[in-house]
C-alpha positions in Angstrom: 128.6 -1.7 -51.8 125.8 -4.1 -50.7 122.3 -2.9 -51.3 121.3 -3.3 -47.7 123.6 -0.4 -46.8 121.2 2.0 -48.6 118.8 3.4 -46.0 117.0 6.3 -47.7 115.4 8.6 -45.2 111.8 9.7 -45.7 111.4 13.3 -47.0 108.4 15.3 -48.1 107.8 15.6 -51.8 109.7 18.4 -53.4 108.7 20.3 -56.5 110.9 21.0 -59.5 111.5 19.5 -62.9 111.8 15.8 -63.2 115.4 14.4 -63.5 114.4 11.0 -64.9 117.0 9.8 -67.3 119.8 11.7 -65.6 123.2 10.0 -66.0 123.9 8.0 -62.8 127.6 9.2 -62.8 126.4 12.7 -62.8 124.2 12.0 -59.9 127.1 10.4 -58.1 129.4 13.4 -58.6 126.7 15.9 -57.7 126.2 14.0 -54.4 129.9 13.7 -53.7 130.6 17.4 -54.2 129.0 18.5 -50.9 130.8 15.7 -49.0 134.1 17.5 -49.5 132.9 20.1 -47.0 131.7 17.4 -44.6 135.1 15.6 -44.3 135.7 16.7 -40.7 132.2 15.4 -39.6 132.7 12.2 -41.5 136.1 11.8 -39.9 134.6 12.1 -36.5 131.9 9.6 -37.3 134.3 7.0 -38.8 136.8 7.4 -35.9 134.1 6.8 -33.4 132.9 3.7 -35.3 136.4 2.3 -35.5 136.7 2.8 -31.7 133.4 1.0 -31.1 133.7 -1.8 -33.6 137.4 -2.6 -34.2 139.4 -3.5 -31.0 142.8 -3.1 -32.6 141.9 0.5 -33.7 140.6 1.2 -30.2 144.1 0.5 -28.9 145.6 2.7 -31.6 143.2 5.6 -30.9 143.8 5.3 -27.1 147.6 5.5 -27.8 147.5 8.4 -30.4 144.0 9.7 -31.3 145.4 12.5 -33.4 147.4 10.2 -35.6 144.4 7.9 -36.3 142.1 10.9 -37.0 144.6 12.4 -39.5 144.9 9.0 -41.2 141.1 8.7 -41.4 140.6 12.2 -42.7 143.3 11.8 -45.3 141.8 8.6 -46.6 138.3 10.0 -46.7 139.4 13.1 -48.6 141.2 11.1 -51.3 138.2 8.7 -51.6 135.7 11.5 -52.1 138.0 13.3 -54.6 138.2 10.0 -56.6 134.5 10.0 -56.9 134.5 13.6 -58.2 137.4 13.2 -60.6 138.6 9.6 -61.0 141.0 10.3 -63.8 143.0 12.9 -61.9 142.5 11.6 -58.3 142.6 7.8 -58.6 146.4 7.3 -58.4 146.7 9.7 -55.5 144.0 7.9 -53.6 145.7 4.5 -54.2 149.0 6.0 -53.1 147.3 7.2 -49.9 145.8 3.8 -49.3 149.2 2.1 -49.9 150.9 4.4 -47.5 148.3 3.6 -44.8 148.9 -0.1 -45.4 152.6 0.2 -45.0 152.5 2.4 -41.9 150.0 0.1 -40.1 152.1 -3.0 -41.0 155.1 -1.3 -39.4 153.0 -0.6 -36.2 151.7 -4.1 -36.0 148.0 -3.4 -36.6 146.4 -6.7 -37.7 145.6 -6.8 -41.4 142.0 -7.9 -40.9 141.4 -4.9 -38.7 142.8 -2.6 -41.4 140.6 -4.1 -44.1 137.6 -3.9 -41.8 138.3 -0.2 -41.3 138.4 0.4 -45.0 135.1 -1.4 -45.5 133.5 0.7 -42.7 134.8 3.8 -44.4 133.4 2.7 -47.7 130.0 2.1 -46.1 130.1 5.5 -44.4 130.8 7.3 -47.7 128.1 5.3 -49.5 125.5 6.2 -46.8 126.5 9.8 -47.0 125.9 9.8 -50.7 122.5 8.1 -50.3 121.6 10.7 -47.7 122.6 13.5 -49.9 120.6 12.3 -52.9 117.5 11.4 -51.0 117.5 14.6 -49.1 118.1 17.0 -51.9 117.3 15.1 -55.1 114.8 12.4 -54.1 113.6 11.9 -57.7 117.1 10.6 -58.5 117.2 8.1 -55.7 116.2 5.2 -58.0 119.5 5.8 -59.9 121.5 4.8 -56.9 121.0 1.2 -57.6 123.1 1.6 -60.7 125.9 3.1 -58.6 126.1 0.6 -55.8 128.2 -1.9 -57.8 130.6 0.8 -58.8 131.1 2.1 -55.3 131.5 -1.5 -54.0 134.1 -2.1 -56.7 135.9 1.1 -55.6 136.0 -0.1 -52.0 137.2 -3.6 -53.0 139.9 -2.0 -55.1 141.2 -0.1 -52.1 140.9 -3.1 -49.8 143.1 -5.0 -52.3 145.5 -2.1 -52.5 145.9 -1.8 -48.7 146.3 -5.6 -48.4 149.0 -5.7 -51.0 150.9 -2.7 -49.5 150.6 -4.3 -46.0 152.1 -7.6 -47.3 154.9 -5.9 -49.1 155.8 -3.8 -46.0 155.5 -6.9 -43.8 157.9 -8.8 -46.0 160.3 -5.9 -46.0 160.1 -5.6 -42.2 160.6 -9.3 -41.8 163.7 -9.2 -44.1 165.1 -6.2 -42.2 164.6 -8.0 -38.8 166.2 -11.2 -40.1 169.1 -9.3 -41.6 169.6 -7.4 -38.4 169.5 -10.7 -36.5 172.1 -12.2 -38.9 174.4 -9.2 -38.6 174.0 -9.1 -34.8 174.8 -12.9 -34.5 177.8 -12.6 -36.8 179.2 -9.7 -34.8 178.8 -11.6 -31.5 180.4 -14.7 -33.0 183.3 -12.7 -34.4 183.8 -10.9 -31.1 183.1 -7.6 -32.7 180.2 -6.4 -30.6 180.9 -3.4 -28.4 180.0 -3.8 -24.7 177.7 -0.8 -25.0 175.8 -2.6 -27.8 175.2 -5.9 -25.9 171.7 -4.9 -24.6 170.6 -4.1 -28.1 172.1 -7.4 -29.4 170.4 -9.4 -26.7 167.0 -7.8 -27.5 167.5 -8.4 -31.3 168.3 -12.1 -30.7 165.9 -12.7 -27.9 168.7 -13.8 -25.6 169.7 -12.7 -22.1 172.7 -10.5 -21.9 174.0 -12.3 -18.8 174.1 -16.0 -18.2 176.2 -18.9 -19.4 176.7 -19.6 -23.1 178.3 -22.1 -25.4 178.9 -22.1 -29.2 178.3 -25.2 -31.3 179.6 -25.6 -34.9 178.1 -28.2 -37.2 180.0 -29.1 -40.4 178.8 -31.4 -43.2 175.1 -31.4 -42.2 172.1 -29.4 -41.0 172.0 -27.7 -37.5 171.0 -29.9 -34.6 167.3 -29.7 -33.8 166.5 -27.8 -30.6 166.3 -29.8 -27.4 162.9 -30.6 -26.1 163.4 -28.5 -23.0 163.4 -25.4 -25.2 167.1 -24.5 -24.8 167.5 -21.3 -26.8 169.8 -21.5 -29.8 170.4 -18.9 -32.4 171.9 -20.3 -35.6 174.1 -18.4 -38.1 175.5 -19.9 -41.3 179.1 -19.6 -42.4 180.9 -21.0 -45.4 182.5 -23.8 -43.4 179.9 -24.6 -40.7 176.6 -23.7 -39.2 177.3 -21.7 -36.0 175.0 -21.8 -33.0 174.9 -19.6 -30.0 173.4 -21.6 -27.1 172.0 -20.1 -24.0 172.9 -22.9 -21.5 170.5 -21.7 -18.8 170.6 -24.2 -15.9 172.4 -26.8 -18.0 176.0 -27.8 -17.7 177.9 -27.8 -21.0 178.7 -31.5 -20.5 175.1 -32.3 -19.9 174.2 -30.4 -23.0 176.7 -32.2 -25.1 175.5 -35.6 -23.8 171.9 -34.8 -24.6 172.9 -33.6 -28.1 174.6 -36.9 -28.7 171.6 -38.8 -27.4 169.0 -36.9 -29.3 170.9 -36.6 -32.6 172.0 -39.2 -35.1 174.4 -37.3 -37.4 174.8 -38.7 -40.9 178.1 -39.9 -42.2 180.7 -37.1 -42.1 178.6 -34.7 -39.9 181.1 -33.2 -37.4 180.0 -31.2 -34.3 182.3 -29.1 -32.1 181.1 -27.7 -28.8 183.0 -25.0 -26.9 183.5 -24.7 -23.2 181.0 -22.5 -21.3 181.6 -18.8 -21.2 179.9 -16.0 -19.2 177.5 -13.6 -20.9 177.1 -12.6 -24.5 180.4 -10.8 -24.3 182.1 -14.2 -24.2 180.5 -15.6 -27.3 183.4 -14.6 -29.5 185.8 -16.6 -27.3 183.4 -19.5 -27.3 183.3 -19.5 -31.1 187.1 -19.8 -31.2 187.0 -22.7 -28.7 184.3 -24.4 -30.8 186.5 -24.1 -33.9 189.2 -25.9 -32.0 186.8 -28.6 -31.0 185.7 -29.0 -34.6 189.3 -29.3 -35.8 189.9 -32.3 -33.5 186.6 -33.9 -34.5 187.2 -37.2 -36.5 186.9 -36.7 -40.2 184.3 -39.5 -40.4 182.0 -37.6 -38.1 181.1 -37.3 -34.4 180.7 -34.8 -31.6 183.5 -33.3 -29.6 183.1 -31.2 -26.5 186.3 -29.2 -26.0 186.4 -29.8 -22.3 186.7 -33.5 -22.9 189.6 -33.1 -25.3 191.9 -30.4 -23.9 195.2 -32.2 -24.6 194.2 -32.7 -28.2 193.1 -29.1 -28.3 196.5 -28.0 -27.2 198.2 -29.6 -30.1 195.4 -28.7 -32.5 195.9 -25.1 -31.6 199.6 -25.2 -32.6 199.8 -27.6 -35.6 203.5 -26.8 -36.2 204.3 -27.8 -32.7 202.2 -30.9 -33.1 204.2 -31.9 -36.1 207.4 -31.4 -34.1 206.1 -33.6 -31.3 205.2 -36.4 -33.7 208.5 -36.2 -35.5 210.7 -36.1 -32.4 208.8 -38.4 -30.0 207.2 -40.9 -32.3 209.6 -40.6 -35.2 211.4 -43.9 -34.4 208.1 -45.8 -34.3 206.9 -44.3 -37.6 210.2 -45.2 -39.2 209.5 -48.9 -38.7 207.8 -50.9 -41.5 204.1 -49.7 -41.6 202.6 -52.9 -40.0 205.1 -52.9 -37.1 204.8 -49.2 -36.5 201.0 -49.2 -36.5 201.0 -52.2 -34.1 203.2 -50.4 -31.5 201.2 -47.1 -31.9 197.9 -48.9 -31.5 199.2 -50.7 -28.4 200.5 -47.5 -26.8 197.2 -45.7 -27.5 195.1 -48.6 -26.1 197.2 -48.7 -22.9 196.8 -44.9 -22.4 193.0 -45.1 -23.1 192.8 -47.9 -20.5 194.4 -45.7 -17.8 197.7 -47.7 -17.9 196.1 -51.1 -17.4 197.9 -53.7 -19.5 195.1 -56.3 -18.8 192.4 -54.0 -20.2 194.5 -53.0 -23.1 195.1 -56.7 -23.9 191.3 -57.3 -23.9 190.8 -54.5 -26.3 193.6 -55.6 -28.6 192.6 -59.4 -28.4 196.1 -60.4 -27.2 197.8 -61.6 -24.0 198.7 -59.2 -21.2 202.4 -60.1 -21.6 202.3 -59.2 -25.3 201.1 -55.7 -24.4 203.9 -55.4 -21.8 206.5 -56.5 -24.4 205.3 -54.0 -27.0 205.3 -51.2 -24.4 208.9 -52.0 -23.5 209.8 -51.8 -27.2 208.1 -48.4 -27.4 210.2 -47.2 -24.5 213.4 -48.5 -26.1 212.7 -46.9 -29.5 211.5 -43.6 -28.3 213.9 -43.2 -25.4 210.9 -42.3 -23.1 209.9 -44.1 -19.9 206.2 -44.8 -19.3 206.9 -44.4 -15.5 208.3 -40.9 -15.9 205.5 -38.3 -15.8 207.1 -35.8 -18.2 207.9 -38.5 -20.7 204.3 -39.8 -20.4 202.9 -36.3 -21.1 205.1 -36.0 -24.2 204.0 -39.4 -25.5 200.3 -38.7 -24.9 200.5 -35.3 -26.6 202.4 -36.8 -29.5 199.8 -39.5 -30.0 197.0 -36.9 -30.0 198.9 -34.9 -32.7 199.6 -38.1 -34.7 195.8 -39.0 -34.7 194.8 -35.5 -35.7 197.3 -35.5 -38.6 196.2 -39.0 -39.6 192.5 -37.9 -39.6 193.4 -34.8 -41.6 191.6 -32.8 -38.9 194.6 -30.4 -38.4 196.6 -29.0 -41.3 200.3 -29.9 -41.0 202.9 -27.3 -41.4 206.7 -27.0 -41.3 207.9 -27.8 -37.8 209.9 -25.1 -36.0 213.7 -25.5 -36.2 214.9 -27.3 -33.1 217.7 -29.6 -32.1 216.8 -33.2 -32.7 215.9 -35.3 -29.7 218.4 -38.0 -29.0 
């Protein structure tokens, strides 16, 4: 303990035999013994000092004065006992200090306030020792200088002990909070959260219980960085993709997808699937399934797919066996052609549909004449037996092309097609 904390009080000379040469440790223990009876008074003094000098403890005392007083009294009692009998009391004192560190970490008391409190307590005990020696054994006061370093070391030891316990408890608390967040997010994404538990889930994740949500899945790369406007996203890892719960707030899901595309440059093979918007945290499980469908129809080479923009493809992706049946029955004659011829007709039909049925625009895209496009389309009609002017036939062709592209990309697993009579 710093020497300036020693403030001997003037006392008249007392008689008696000289104690020069007395062992300093014996002086310390003789002075500490009366302090055991003064613990309640010392507790009041230290509690008052904490209230006056440590703002964080002032709040704790206002909240629960009895709790703080019991903590202070327990610590002082163990500290004085350690001075009297270090061999038997040291570990109990350290255990008491560690318990205080863990408890105060759990309650959110700042570590610097806690360490300050221990140093104030050490100074208080030291001054009580000085007062005891100078009052009752003034001839031994000169020996206190030999004890100051030992008492200061004792205080430093307990400050280190409380700091270590605080950090360990803080680490444990952080791990528990993060684990709870992970489990809560996983339950929401799996659709396993009970309605009654939604308020607790919202509080754990820092998300509103009500409001519009979307789920985004990122495969083959790191999660997308948060948008600059602070849109709240809670990420949760899974074996196949990073899964994000996005609180849309005032944003439309299309706007969100557009801004993600504009603010992110995914690397090769990074695929992002974004669900439709759903209402409230209760809908997150549904949104996750929609995002999985969006991710399945995302090109294997990478890209971002918003489910709302790809609903026809989502239909066939959601039923891969039916998609296989569509491809075989509708596009089978085209795929039976030599590979170059079949690919030419499929590319032409796809370009014509992408250009909203405009032969001229499709010709520009394909670098050929408009009449060439029309001739290829007529051949598609002849081979497939479907008319491009008949709405039901056009729907079949469009869905079959979506299924063909998904199967070619490997985005959707193929399976045995259901048994059905062959189309003519």
